[in-house]
C-alpha positions in Angstrom: 139.7 199.5 -78.5 141.2 196.1 -77.9 143.7 195.1 -80.5 144.0 191.4 -81.2 147.5 189.9 -81.5 147.5 186.1 -81.9 151.2 185.7 -82.6 152.5 185.7 -78.9 150.0 183.0 -78.1 150.7 180.8 -81.1 154.4 181.0 -80.4 153.8 179.2 -77.1 151.1 176.9 -78.3 153.2 173.9 -77.3 152.1 174.5 -73.8 148.5 174.2 -74.8 149.0 171.0 -76.9 151.0 169.3 -74.2 148.4 170.4 -71.6 145.6 169.0 -73.7 147.2 165.6 -74.0 148.1 165.6 -70.4 144.5 166.5 -69.4 143.2 163.6 -71.5 145.6 161.3 -69.8 144.5 162.5 -66.3 140.8 162.0 -67.2 141.4 158.5 -68.6 143.4 157.4 -65.5 140.9 158.9 -63.2 138.1 157.2 -65.0 139.9 153.8 -64.8 140.4 154.1 -61.1 136.9 155.4 -60.7 135.5 152.4 -62.5 137.2 150.1 -60.0 135.7 152.1 -57.1 132.3 152.2 -58.9 132.2 148.5 -59.5 133.2 147.6 -55.9 130.6 150.0 -54.6 127.9 148.8 -56.9 128.3 145.2 -56.0 128.4 146.2 -52.3 125.1 148.0 -52.7 123.5 145.2 -54.7 124.9 142.0 -53.1 126.6 143.2 -49.9 125.4 142.8 -46.4 123.7 145.6 -44.4 127.0 147.2 -43.3 128.6 147.2 -46.7 125.5 148.8 -48.2 125.5 151.5 -45.6 129.2 152.3 -46.2 128.8 152.4 -50.0 125.7 154.6 -49.7 127.3 156.9 -47.2 130.4 157.3 -49.5 128.2 158.0 -52.5 126.0 160.6 -50.8 128.9 162.4 -49.1 131.2 162.7 -52.1 128.5 163.6 -54.5 127.5 166.6 -52.3 131.1 167.9 -51.8 132.5 170.3 -54.5 135.3 168.7 -56.6 137.6 171.7 -56.0 137.3 171.1 -52.2 138.3 167.5 -52.7 141.3 168.6 -54.7 142.4 171.1 -52.0 141.9 168.5 -49.3 144.0 165.8 -51.0 146.8 168.2 -51.9 147.0 170.6 -48.9 144.9 168.8 -46.2 146.7 165.5 -46.3 150.0 167.3 -46.1 148.9 169.1 -43.0 148.0 165.8 -41.4 151.6 164.5 -42.1 150.4 162.0 -44.7 151.6 163.7 -47.8 152.7 160.9 -50.0 151.6 162.3 -53.3 152.7 165.2 -55.5 150.2 167.6 -57.1 149.5 165.4 -60.1 148.7 162.2 -58.1 146.8 164.3 -55.6 144.6 165.5 -58.4 144.2 162.0 -59.8 143.2 160.7 -56.3 140.6 163.5 -55.9 139.1 162.9 -59.4 139.0 159.1 -58.9 137.2 159.4 -55.6 134.8 161.9 -57.1 134.1 159.9 -60.2 133.8 156.7 -58.3 130.9 158.1 -56.2 128.9 158.8 -59.4 130.0 155.5 -61.1 128.7 153.5 -58.2 125.1 154.5 -59.2 125.9 154.0 -62.9 127.2 150.5 -62.4 124.5 149.7 -59.8 121.8 150.5 -62.4 123.7 148.4 -65.0 124.0 145.4 -62.7 120.3 145.6 -61.8 119.5 145.7 -65.6 121.2 142.4 -66.4 118.3 140.0 -67.2 117.7 137.5 -64.4 117.1 134.8 -66.9 120.7 135.2 -68.3 122.2 134.9 -64.8 120.1 131.8 -64.1 121.2 130.3 -67.5 124.8 130.7 -66.4 124.1 129.0 -63.1 122.2 126.2 -64.8 125.3 125.2 -66.8 127.4 125.0 -63.7 129.1 128.4 -63.5 130.3 129.5 -60.1 129.1 132.9 -58.8 132.5 134.4 -59.6 132.3 133.0 -63.2 128.8 134.3 -63.6 130.0 137.8 -62.6 133.1 137.5 -64.9 131.4 136.1 -68.0 127.8 137.3 -67.8 127.2 140.2 -65.4 130.3 142.4 -66.1 130.2 142.2 -70.0 126.5 143.0 -70.1 126.8 145.7 -67.4 129.6 147.5 -69.3 127.6 147.4 -72.5 124.6 148.9 -70.7 126.5 151.7 -69.0 128.8 152.5 -71.9 127.0 155.8 -72.8 127.2 156.9 -69.2 130.9 156.0 -69.1 131.5 158.1 -72.2 129.7 161.1 -70.7 131.7 160.7 -67.4 135.0 160.7 -69.3 134.1 163.9 -71.2 133.0 165.5 -67.9 136.2 164.4 -66.2 138.2 165.9 -69.1 136.5 169.2 -68.6 137.0 169.0 -64.9 140.8 168.7 -65.4 140.7 172.5 -65.8 140.5 172.6 -62.0 143.9 171.1 -61.7 145.4 174.5 -62.5 144.5 175.4 -58.9 147.4 173.2 -57.7 149.7 173.9 -60.7 149.1 170.6 -62.6 150.4 171.4 -66.2 147.1 170.7 -68.1 145.5 172.9 -70.7 144.1 175.6 -68.5 147.3 175.9 -66.5 149.2 176.3 -69.9 146.8 179.1 -70.7 147.5 180.8 -67.4 151.2 180.6 -68.1 150.9 182.1 -71.5 148.6 184.8 -70.2 151.1 185.7 -67.6 153.9 185.9 -70.2 152.0 187.8 -72.9 148.9 189.4 -71.3 146.8 188.4 -74.3 143.8 187.4 -72.2 141.2 187.2 -74.9 143.3 185.4 -77.4 144.6 182.7 -75.2 141.3 181.8 -73.6 139.5 182.0 -76.9 141.9 179.4 -78.3 141.6 177.2 -75.1 137.8 177.3 -75.3 138.0 176.2 -78.9 140.4 173.4 -78.0 138.0 172.2 -75.3 135.0 172.4 -77.6 136.6 170.5 -80.5 138.1 167.9 -78.2 134.8 167.2 -76.4 132.8 167.0 -79.6 135.4 164.7 -81.1 135.3 162.4 -78.1 131.5 162.4 -78.1 131.5 161.4 -81.8 134.1 158.6 -81.2 132.1 157.3 -78.2 128.9 157.3 -80.2 130.6 155.1 -82.8 131.8 152.8 -80.1 128.3 152.5 -78.7 126.8 151.7 -82.1 129.5 149.1 -82.6 128.6 147.3 -79.4 124.9 147.7 -80.2 125.5 145.7 -83.4 127.2 142.9 -81.5 124.2 142.4 -79.1 
C-alpha cells in the first residue's frame, strides 16, 4: 500500500512557489503582447482593406487550429533549425503563447469594437475629434470595458497553459514539480500539491477579476 510522505516535497517547496510566480509572470506578459496582436488584428478585420482582412482572418484561423504545444516546439526547436534562433527557451515560450493568445483575442476585440455604440462614435466626430482621437478616447476605453471578462478568462487560461512550458525546461510550476519528483519520487504528493496550487490560484484570480469587472460596471 502506498505510504504518503510529504516532508521531501515540502523541503523543496521553494521550487514550486518560484515556479508559480514565474508562471503568472509568463501569462501576464503573453497576455500583454497578445492584446497588442489582438487589437491590431481586430482593427484590420473591422476597418482594414480586403487584403488586411484576409491576412488577419488567415492568421486567426490557422493559429486557432494548431495545438499550442506544437507552436512551442516550433518556436524553440524549429526556428533554431532554420538558423534564426534568437530566443532562449523562456522567450520562445512567450512568443508562442503571445501568437496563440493573439489569434483568440482578435475575435474578442473585434466583437468589442463592433459593440461600441455607433452614436457614441458619431458624437465624438461631431465635436471635432480626429479618427485617431475617436479610437483613443472612445473606441478603446469602451472596447476594453466590454471585453474585460473575456480578457480575465484568457489570462487564467494562459496561466494554466504555462504548464506546457515544462516541455522546453522553462522553470515554471509544473517544471518545478518534475524536478522534485525526480529528486524524491513522491509522485502523488508533489502533483497533489501542484494541483491544489493551480486550483487555489485560478479561483483567486477569478475572484479578483470579478471584483474588477464589477468596479468598471459601477463606473459606466
